[in-house]
N, C-alpha and C positions, 0 to 999 in steps of 0.2 A: 774669586778672581778665575780669570779662564787657565785651562792649560795649555801653553803655547807648545806645539811641537815644531814649527816652522817659524824662519823670518824670510819671508820674502821678498826679494831685490827686483825691481821696476824702473822701467823709464815708463816716461810718462807719454811717448810717442808724439811728441810736438818737436816745432824747431825750438833749439836750445834757449832762444831769448822770450820763448814764452813767460808769462807772469803767473805767480801761484792762484792768484784772484782771477785770473782768465781759465785757468783749468778746474778750480771750483765752479767758476759759474757753468761752464760746460757740464760737470756732474750735476748740478743742480736743473738746468733747464732743458737741455736735450738728453738727460739719460735719466732724468727724475728720480736721483738718488738721495734719500735724506742726510744718508751721510755720506764721508766722502770716500774716495777710493785708496788712499793710504795712512797710516798713521805719522809719518815724516814724509817730508819732501825739502831737496836738497837743491836750491836755483846754482847759476854758472859762478857764484863767486863763492859756493861753501856754505852759505846760510842755509841751517837746518830749521823747517818750520813745524812744529807738531801739530797737524790738524785733526787728530783724534786721541785721547790716551789711549793707551794700551790696553786697558782694561775693556775699551768699550771694541765692537767689532768693527772694520773696517771693508770697505768693496773690493778688496786687492786679487783675490783669485778665486772663483766663484768653485762652492764644494767647500771650499777648505780654509773660508774667512773663523769659522769659530775659534781656530787653534792656529792663528798666524798673525803676527806683526807685518806689516807692509811697509816699506822704505822704498821710493824712489828719487830718482833724480830727474831734475827737468833735460828733455833731449830724446834723442836715441833716435832719430830719424833725420836722414839728408835732404837738401832743398829738394829734391823730388818725392820724397817720403816712402824711400827705404831703409830699410833697419841698418842703422848704422851710431857706434859707439860715438857717442859725442862729448862723451864724460871729459871736464876738464882737469887740472890735476887740484883744482882745488875742492871739485865732487868726488875724486876718487878718496882724498883723504878725510873727509865729512862722511861718506859711507863708511870707511874702516872705523872711523873714533863712534857711528851710531851703530854699528853691526855689534862692537866690542863691547860697548853701554847695554845693547839688547842681550848680548852674550851671556854679561855677567848676571843679568836678572833672569835670564835661560838660557841656563848652562849647557842642558841638554837639547834643545832648540836645532834644526838642520837649515842651514842656509843654502839656498839656493834662488836660482831666477824663475821667474814666472813662469818663464818656457818650461823648466826642469819637473813641473806639474803633469800628472797626469789626464792625457787627455786635451792639453792647451795646445793651442796650434797659431803659437806666435813667437815672433823674435824676441820678445820681451826677458830682457832687457837690454837685448842688443849688442851683448857678452856674456863670457861663458863664466858665470858669477858662481858656481856650485864650484868648479877648480880654483877660482881666483881665490875662493876666501875660504878654501876649506882648512887651512890651519888658523882658522881663527876663533 
């Protein structure tokens, strides 16, 4: 069993209409990843897809993957490609639900955005997850 210290919140840095399959294909074909970038991904209608068992490592935060559960929503950029919180109300609800499930499994894990990890120079998840989920 992995020692989980973090629950990292991500955006896919795609348009909100991207599909789970297209994102998975990008990881495999463009990045050459065998494993997905996240454990869970949430589409605009709030459907949560489990991409990787939490017992296995995903590719969410370089240098922290061994101790992190990665959760992402589809979206996170505006039409020009700039960071923007594009979460729908369904995604917001699903994120809270999934974080709560993970906190029940890993009560001491810190919830924070990808951007809150040391050395990360990304806007991901395009909102302040650390403060928004502080009390979960």
